C-alpha positions in Angstrom: -82.9 13.0 -190.1 -80.9 10.3 -188.4 -83.4 8.2 -186.5 -87.0 7.4 -187.3 -89.6 5.5 -185.2 -92.4 3.6 -187.0 -95.3 2.2 -185.0 -97.4 -0.3 -186.7 -99.9 -3.0 -185.9 -99.4 -4.5 -189.4 -96.1 -6.2 -189.9 -94.6 -9.5 -191.1 -95.5 -12.3 -191.2 -98.8 -10.7 -192.2 -99.3 -10.6 -195.9 -101.2 -7.5 -197.2 -100.6 -4.2 -199.0 -100.0 -2.3 -195.7 -97.1 -4.6 -194.8 -95.7 -4.4 -198.3 -95.8 -0.6 -198.2 -94.2 -0.3 -194.8 -91.5 -2.9 -195.3 -90.5 -1.2 -198.6 -90.5 2.2 -196.9 -88.2 1.0 -194.2 -85.9 -0.5 -196.8 -85.7 2.8 -198.7 -85.1 4.9 -195.5 -82.3 2.6 -194.4 -80.7 3.0 -197.8 -80.8 6.7 -197.1 -78.7 6.0 -193.9 -81.6 6.5 -191.6 -81.8 4.3 -188.5 -85.3 2.9 -188.3 -86.8 1.4 -185.2 -90.0 -0.5 -185.9 -92.4 -1.0 -183.0 -94.6 -3.9 -184.1 -96.9 -6.6 -182.7 -94.3 -9.3 -182.4 -92.5 -7.3 -179.8 -95.5 -7.6 -177.4 -98.2 -9.9 -176.1 -101.1 -10.1 -178.5 -104.1 -12.3 -179.3 -105.5 -13.2 -182.7 -108.3 -10.9 -183.9 -111.7 -12.6 -183.7 -112.8 -13.8 -187.2 -109.4 -12.8 -188.6 -106.7 -14.8 -186.8 -103.9 -13.6 -189.0 -104.2 -10.1 -187.5 -102.6 -9.7 -184.1 -104.2 -7.5 -181.5 -101.7 -6.1 -178.9 -103.1 -6.2 -175.4 -100.0 -5.3 -173.4 -97.2 -3.0 -174.5 -95.8 -2.1 -171.1 -92.4 -0.9 -172.3 -93.5 1.0 -175.4 -93.3 4.4 -173.7 -89.8 3.7 -172.4 -88.6 2.3 -175.7 -89.9 5.2 -177.6 -88.4 7.9 -175.3 -85.1 6.1 -175.0 -84.7 5.8 -178.8 -85.0 9.7 -179.1 -86.3 9.6 -182.7 -86.1 12.6 -184.9 -89.6 11.8 -186.2 -92.4 9.5 -185.3 -94.9 7.9 -187.7 -97.9 6.0 -186.5 -99.0 3.8 -189.4 -102.1 2.1 -188.0 -105.0 2.6 -185.7 -104.7 -0.6 -183.8 -103.7 -1.3 -180.2 -100.1 -0.2 -180.7 -101.1 2.8 -182.7 -103.5 4.2 -180.1 -100.9 3.6 -177.3 -98.2 5.5 -179.3 -100.6 8.3 -180.1 -101.4 8.8 -176.4 -97.7 8.7 -175.5 -96.9 11.4 -178.0 -99.8 13.6 -176.8 -98.6 13.0 -173.2 -95.1 14.2 -173.9 -96.1 16.8 -176.5 -94.2 15.0 -179.3 -95.3 15.8 -182.9 -96.2 12.8 -185.0 -97.7 11.8 -188.3 -100.2 9.1 -189.0 -101.1 6.8 -191.9 -104.6 6.0 -193.3 -104.3 2.7 -195.2 -107.5 0.8 -194.6 -111.2 1.7 -194.9 -112.1 0.2 -191.4 -115.5 1.9 -191.3 -116.6 0.0 -194.4 -114.9 -3.2 -193.4 -116.4 -3.2 -189.9 -119.8 -2.3 -191.2 -119.7 -5.3 -193.6 -119.1 -7.7 -190.7 -121.0 -6.1 -187.8 -124.1 -3.9 -187.5 -122.0 -0.8 -186.6 -122.7 2.4 -188.6 -119.7 3.5 -190.6 -120.2 7.0 -189.3 -119.3 5.8 -185.8 -116.0 4.4 -187.0 -115.2 7.5 -189.0 -115.7 9.6 -185.9 -113.3 7.4 -183.9 -110.7 7.5 -186.7 -111.1 11.2 -187.1 -110.3 11.6 -183.4 -107.2 9.4 -183.9 -105.7 11.1 -186.9 -106.6 14.8 -186.3 -104.3 14.9 -183.3 -101.3 14.3 -185.5 -99.5 16.9 -187.6 -100.2 15.2 -190.9 -102.1 12.1 -192.1 -100.6 10.2 -195.0 -103.1 8.8 -197.6 -102.2 6.7 -200.6 -104.4 8.4 -203.2 -106.2 11.6 -204.2 -109.6 9.9 -204.2 -109.0 8.7 -200.6 -107.9 12.2 -199.6 -111.1 13.7 -201.0 -113.3 11.2 -199.2 -111.6 11.8 -195.9 -111.9 15.6 -196.2 -115.6 15.0 -196.6 -115.6 13.1 -193.3 -113.9 15.9 -191.5 -110.3 14.7 -191.5 -107.7 17.5 -191.5 -104.0 18.0 -192.6 -104.0 15.3 -195.3 -101.3 14.6 -197.8 -100.8 12.0 -200.5 -97.8 9.6 -200.2 -97.9 7.4 -203.2 -96.8 3.7 -203.6 -94.1 2.2 -205.7 -93.3 -1.0 -207.6 -90.0 -2.8 -208.0 -89.7 -3.2 -211.8 -86.6 -5.4 -211.5 -89.0 -8.0 -210.0 -92.3 -7.1 -211.6 -92.0 -6.8 -215.4 -93.4 -8.4 -218.5 -90.3 -10.6 -219.0 -91.7 -12.9 -216.3 -94.3 -14.2 -218.7 -94.5 -18.0 -219.3 -97.2 -20.3 -220.7 -99.3 -21.5 -217.8 -101.0 -24.8 -218.1 -104.5 -23.4 -217.6 -107.4 -23.1 -220.1 -107.3 -19.5 -221.5 -108.1 -16.7 -220.9 -106.5 -16.6 -217.4 -108.2 -14.2 -214.9 -106.0 -13.4 -211.9 -106.8 -12.0 -208.5 -104.1 -11.4 -205.9 -104.6 -10.4 -202.2 -106.1 -11.4 -198.9 -108.9 -13.9 -199.2 -111.2 -12.1 -196.9 -114.8 -10.8 -197.0 -113.9 -7.2 -197.7 -112.1 -8.1 -200.9 -115.5 -8.9 -202.6 -114.0 -12.0 -204.3 -117.4 -13.7 -204.7 -118.3 -11.0 -207.3 -115.4 -12.0 -209.4 -115.8 -15.8 -208.9 -119.5 -15.5 -209.8 -118.8 -14.1 -213.2 -119.7 -16.3 -216.1 -116.4 -16.2 -218.1 -114.6 -18.7 -220.3 -111.1 -19.8 -219.2 -109.6 -20.0 -215.7 -109.9 -17.9 -212.6 -106.7 -18.0 -210.5 -106.6 -16.7 -206.9 -103.3 -15.9 -205.3 -103.4 -15.3 -201.5 -104.6 -16.6 -198.2 -107.1 -15.5 -195.6 -110.0 -16.3 -193.3 -112.4 -17.4 -196.1 -110.0 -19.4 -198.2 -111.4 -22.8 -197.4 -115.0 -21.6 -197.8 -114.3 -20.2 -201.3 -112.4 -23.3 -202.3 -115.5 -25.4 -201.5 -118.0 -23.0 -203.1 -115.9 -22.5 -206.3 -114.3 -25.8 -207.2 -113.6 -24.7 -210.8 -111.4 -21.8 -209.6 -107.7 -22.4 -208.9 -106.4 -21.3 -205.5 -102.6 -21.4 -205.3 -102.0 -19.8 -201.9 -99.7 -16.9 -201.2 -96.9 -16.1 -203.6 -94.0 -13.6 -203.4 -91.3 -12.0 -205.5 -90.5 -13.5 -208.8 -93.0 -16.3 -208.5 -95.8 -13.8 -207.9 -94.5 -11.7 -210.8 -94.7 -14.7 -213.1 -98.4 -15.1 -212.2 -99.1 -11.5 -213.1 -97.1 -11.5 -216.3 -98.6 -14.8 -217.5 -102.3 -14.0 -216.9 -104.6 -12.3 -219.4 -106.6 -10.0 -217.0 -106.0 -8.9 -213.5 -109.4 -8.6 -211.7 -109.7 -6.3 -208.7 -113.2 -6.7 -207.3 -112.7 -4.7 -204.1 -115.0 -1.8 -203.4 -113.2 -0.6 -200.2 -109.5 -0.4 -200.8 -107.6 2.9 -200.5 -105.1 2.0 -203.2 -104.2 -1.6 -204.0 -100.5 -2.1 -204.5 -101.3 -5.3 -206.4 -102.8 -3.2 -209.2 -99.5 -1.4 -210.0 -97.6 -4.7 -209.6 -99.9 -6.2 -212.2 -99.6 -3.2 -214.5 -95.8 -3.3 -214.2 -96.0 -6.9 -215.5 -98.0 -5.8 -218.5 -101.3 -7.1 -217.2 -104.4 -4.9 -217.6 -106.6 -4.4 -214.6 -110.4 -4.8 -214.5 -112.0 -3.0 -211.6 -114.9 -1.0 -210.3 -114.6 2.8 -210.5 -113.8 3.3 -206.8 -110.9 4.6 -204.7 -107.7 2.9 -205.6 -108.4 1.9 -209.2 -109.6 5.5 -210.0 -106.1 6.7 -209.1 -104.2 4.0 -211.0 -106.1 2.9 -214.1 -106.0 5.0 -217.3 -109.2 3.8 -219.0 -108.5 1.9 -222.1 -104.7 2.0 -221.7 -103.7 -0.2 -218.7 -107.2 -1.4 -217.7 -110.9 -0.8 -217.6 -113.3 0.4 -214.9 -117.0 -0.3 -215.0 -119.8 -0.8 -212.6 -120.4 -4.1 -214.4 -117.2 -6.0 -213.6 -117.8 -8.5 -216.4 -117.8 -5.6 -218.9 -114.5 -4.4 -217.4 -112.9 -7.9 -217.8 -114.1 -8.2 -221.4 -112.7 -4.8 -222.3 -109.3 -5.7 -220.8 -109.1 -8.7 -223.1 -109.2 -6.3 -226.1 -106.4 -4.0 -224.9 -102.9 -3.7 -226.4 -100.6 -5.1 -223.7 -97.5 -3.7 -225.2 -98.2 -0.3 -223.7 -99.4 -1.4 -220.3 -96.2 -1.7 -218.4 -94.9 1.7 -219.4 -98.0 3.5 -218.2 -96.9 3.7 -214.6 -93.2 4.6 -215.1 -93.0 7.2 -212.3 -94.2 5.0 -209.4 -91.0 4.0 -207.6 -90.5 3.2 -203.9 -87.6 5.8 -203.9 -90.0 8.5 -204.9 -92.6 7.3 -202.4 -89.9 7.5 -199.6 -89.0 11.0 -200.6 -92.7 12.1 -200.3 -92.8 10.3 -196.9 -89.8 12.1 -195.6 -90.8 15.5 -196.8 -94.1 15.4 -194.8 -92.7 14.2 -191.4 -92.9 16.4 -188.3 -89.5 16.6 -186.7 -88.9 16.6 -182.9 -86.8 19.1 -181.0 -85.7 17.2 -177.9 -84.0 20.3 -176.5 -87.4 22.1 -176.1 -88.7 22.2 -172.5 
């Protein structure tokens, strides 16, 4: 393959696991001498999503069809089900171009949490979106199983990776917080279930890394927690390596790249036994899962951290990119 088209509604400057995954994937493909054209919201007119202004909603993409056809990609991947994603899907169907899609986010659960819309309605819409493609990429086996039960077809797992040059136990320093230090990293948004973590009665310090639509609300409600904003690269790795437990309270993630970043830094993960953590955590080795999050946190404090970082040795972005490439559907532009 020489040229690849990626259509995504999630791109920088957004900060989330989807953007991390896609930017890393583009970097890996370019290192394999593939020309990547990213069709993303900053190329078009958009408005901020209501209740979540960090997310752009594209309302006009007038030249998307022309750009895509002029580029003559060898393969097309539609990563998201937003305004750009639906337009690209319709263009591919119109011109009978094969394409693959990505399922990153549990929108049925997210939307149901915010609005009185049955999750089954959203699953029906997403099933219509994805089943027209040749293959849908999912990040984990547990997500694949769930989607099969909802009638999704042609699913394959494309894993995630972690850059261990950046994320490793050597980043550990002594942080000036009362111990133990409980760390959570990610969007500060309703779907992340942060209140469940912040409500736990635990000695020490709760540290929240990230930003999002409910940041100010949580800062006011939980004055004893430490909110440090968004962090990246080596600075983020230092927070991971220097904490005592990584707490992942989400019930609706499909994977959670932050989990493997934490583990790569030698930090055990406490989580609920749900999609994402179930595919990453080895119980009693690199974390603990329990329906009682406090129990999971307390168990993590007893684990031997010397073995944690080595427990995910095979998760590299290079391997993820190879899986990505091997499942693409290629276009023959010479066909009538």
